N, C-alpha and C positions, 0 to 999 in steps of 0.2 A: 685754688679748685682745681683739680682735675680735668683734663678736656681730652679727646680726640684731636688727633694731628691727622690728615688726610696722608698717606704714603702713596700709594698707588692702587688703581683698581683692573680690572676684565670685566671682559662680556664674553657668558658661556650661552650658545644655540644649541640646544637639545634637541634629537633631528630623532624623527621617526624611520629607523628603515628599515621595518616589515616586521615581519615577525617570526619566531625559531620554531623548531618542528614542537615545538609543548604549546603554541600558541599565544606566548610569552614576545610580548613589543621589542624588541631590539634598538636599541639606545646609543646614537653617535654623539658623541659633543664637539665640538670645535669649538676654541677659546682665542677671543682677540685682545692684545692686553694691549697697554698705550691708552687707555680710556682714563680722560681726566674726572678723577672723581669728585668735582664740583658740577657736573654735566646731568640736568633736569631729568625726568620721567619723561616730558613730554619731546623733547630734545633726542634722547637716546629708543624711543617706540618709535619716533622718527626715520633716524637711522638703521635700526636691525629691519623695522620695514624692507627700507631700499636693500638693503643686504640678503634678505630669505631668499631671492631669486635667483642667487646664487651657489643654491647650494643645491645636491641631487635628492634631497628628502628632502619630507617638508618638516617644518622646526614646530616645535607644539609646547615650547618652552625657550626661555629668554631671560637670563638669570645676570644677574650685577654683584659682582666680590669686589669688596671694600677690603681696605689694606691699611689698620692704621695702628700710629704707636700710643699710649696712653701717656701724657705729660704732666707734669705739675702746674 
């Protein structure tokens, strides 16, 4: 049976950097690598909440990106 094997994970913070001349939101992204693929949602939420105050702009989204290999 095939299964996914975790290789690496990262977290991307999406920041609201204001609006442009057309009223469209300016989005900035900050990525952090070397996140454990096994980290749970509750632990990740606690960690990202602690980090949001370090940014110059408000965080409106946090994404965890996983890279897996498919093996038999």
